[in-house]
N, C-alpha and C positions, 0 to 999 in steps of 0.2 A: 640683248639672255637681257631672259630675267632669272632675279633674284627671291626664294624664297621669303615673303614680309618674318623680321624680327618684330617682337616686344621692343617696345626700350628698357626694361628691366635688363629685357638677355643682352639688347646689344651698349649695355653698361657691361654689365657680367665677361664677357667678352664678346673685347673688341678683335675688326679685322673673322670675323665669324659671319662664315654667309657661304649658301647655297646655291647653287646656280638649276635651273627647272628647265630642262627640257621637256617638251611638249610631242606625245606622235599618235597618229591617228591612219583606222585600219589600218591594224593590224590583223595579224592571224597567227598564233598560242600550236601549237599542239605538241605530242606529246615528247615526242624526239626526231631529229634526224642521222641518219647516214651522213650526210656534209655534214654536218657541227660535224660527228666524232670526229672527222677530221683533220678541223679545223682546232680545232681541243687537243689536239696533239702539235701540231702548229706554234701553239702560245706556249701549252704546255710546256717543248724544248727554248723555245727561246723565253723563255721566266727562267731557271732551271741555267741557261746559258746570263742571262744579267744576271743575277746577285745571289750569295752566299749565306749562305741559311747565318751563320756564325756577325753575322754583319750589319743586322738588318736592324737592331738594335738602337745602329748607329747612326742611322741614318735622317737628317732630319726632318723632313716629312714623316715621317715613324713616327718620330718622337714628338712634333703633334701633335701625333692622336691620345697618341697612350696620353700628354700632357694638359692635350684635359677632358680625358676618361678621370683620373683624378682628379682634377678639380670636377667634376661630377659625381666622385663619389664609386664609381666606378671602375675596377682593378680591373684594368688593364690581362696583367697577363691569364688573370681568371676569365674574363671575355678582350679578349683579344676586337680590336678593332682592325673592319672585317675585310681587308683588304690585303693588309697583313696574314689577316687568319687564313685566307685564298695562298696569297703566298708561301707561307709554310705548307701545304695544303702537301701545295706540287714542289718541294722544294728535298719534300719527305718520299715523295714516288706515294703519297696519297692519294684517295678520290678523290672528286672534285663532287654531291649533290646530285641529280640527278631532277629536274623538278617539274619547267618542261622549260622549253626553245628558247621562250625570252628570258624568263628565270636566269638558265644558264649560260645564252652569251654573254645577260649586263653581269651577270659574273666575271666570262671573262677581260669582258669591259675592262671592272675592275682589278684585275691580275695586273694588265700589258696594261694601265692606266698608275696604280699603288694606290685609287681615289674610292672606296664609300660609294656605292650604291644605290637607290634610294624606290622599288614600283609602284606608286601604286594606280589601280584601275581611277580614271577621271570619274565613273560614268558613274561610282560611289564612292563616289566621295563625294558632302554638300559644300557648295561656298571655296571659297578660297582658303588653302592651308595659313597658316596662322605657327610661325615658333612662337616659345616661349618656357616661363619654365613653371614645370609642375607643382599643384597647392597638393600640398599635405593630405590626401584618404583618398582621390583622383585611383582609377579604378583605372588596368590598361587587361585586352588580351590581346597577344598579340603572337604569331604565325606559331602552328604546335606546340598551343601551352593550353595544355585542358581545360586549366581557368582564370581564373582574368588575377592580376598581382593587384595591392594597394601602392601604389607609389611615398614614399615620402615626405618626396616634396620642395621641391632643388635642384628635380630636374629636368632635363629639355626634353619639350618634350611637344610636336607638331598633333595639328585638331584642327579638324573641320567648324561647318559651323556648328554640328551635333556631341560628335566624339571628337574623342587620341590614335587618329593611322597611326601614327610611332612614337617611339618613346626615342629620339633622337643623340642617331646616325648609327644608333647599334639592330635595333625589332622594330619592321611594318608591323600595324596588324594584322592583323585573321579576316579578315568584311571587307578592308578590301586590297584583298591581294589579286596580282594578278595570274590571271585557270585560265585557261577556255572560250574561256566567254568573251575575253576580255577584248576590245576591239580600238581603246584611246583609252593611253594611259597619261599621268605628269613619273615626270622618272625627275629625278634628288642626285645628285653630284655635292654630294658630302663632306662641306670644306671644315675647316678648325681655325682654331687660332694658329696661325704658321701658312698655312697653304694660303700661295696668291688665286687672285683673279685668275691668271692667267694659267697657271694648273687647271682648276675646274670648267673653263675656257678647253682649254687642250685634251681635257678628259671630254666636255661633249661633243668634241670632235670627231672623237675616233668611235666614239655612242651611236653621234648620225651617221657614221656611214655601215658600219658593221653590221647593225642592229638589223636593218632595213634585208640588209644583204639574206637572214635566215627569217624576218617574221612577215615580212616583208610592206604592208601602208606608207607613210611621207612622214616628215617631218614640221612640225611650227616653225 
């Protein structure tokens, strides 16, 4: 198993923080897939049978992510951890965003496993990614943002050799996002202090089974 490299400062600040890496090669990304839409309905039904929205806040794993967000200076009631936000949408019978087959499938994996997931077009990433603390004044342009945000410093960010590719664990950079031309992907199963490596590994196993089913390719 491969895990994202963390800076010593971030490791000291957040003992037990891990993000597991899964690499996919030669995938095919499409706008949509009718069979995928059928699978979505299966996942939604299973999710509504598994969870009760009133009890999500008391689940220890969701609490671990919310506590992590608070320590990063992020209000998790306004910017919810990705998996929890998706599950809440399903429980409220609200549609999840349709982006492309790759993103749509890993959102379903996130719903199934309750683990936030990030994906990067590895051919657009320079060098080996590193998670570290942001420096005050650094700029970041996330997916869907019209202009960069200026970071305060202390946020958990992921960089390649040239620039930031994510504010961890909730916003990915626009330039390295997976699109219809993507062939090779670096995926992160995003952990937090209190989330075990076993839990991340179980989520990775689900991703390795489900994503090739709809997007082809091979898993490293």
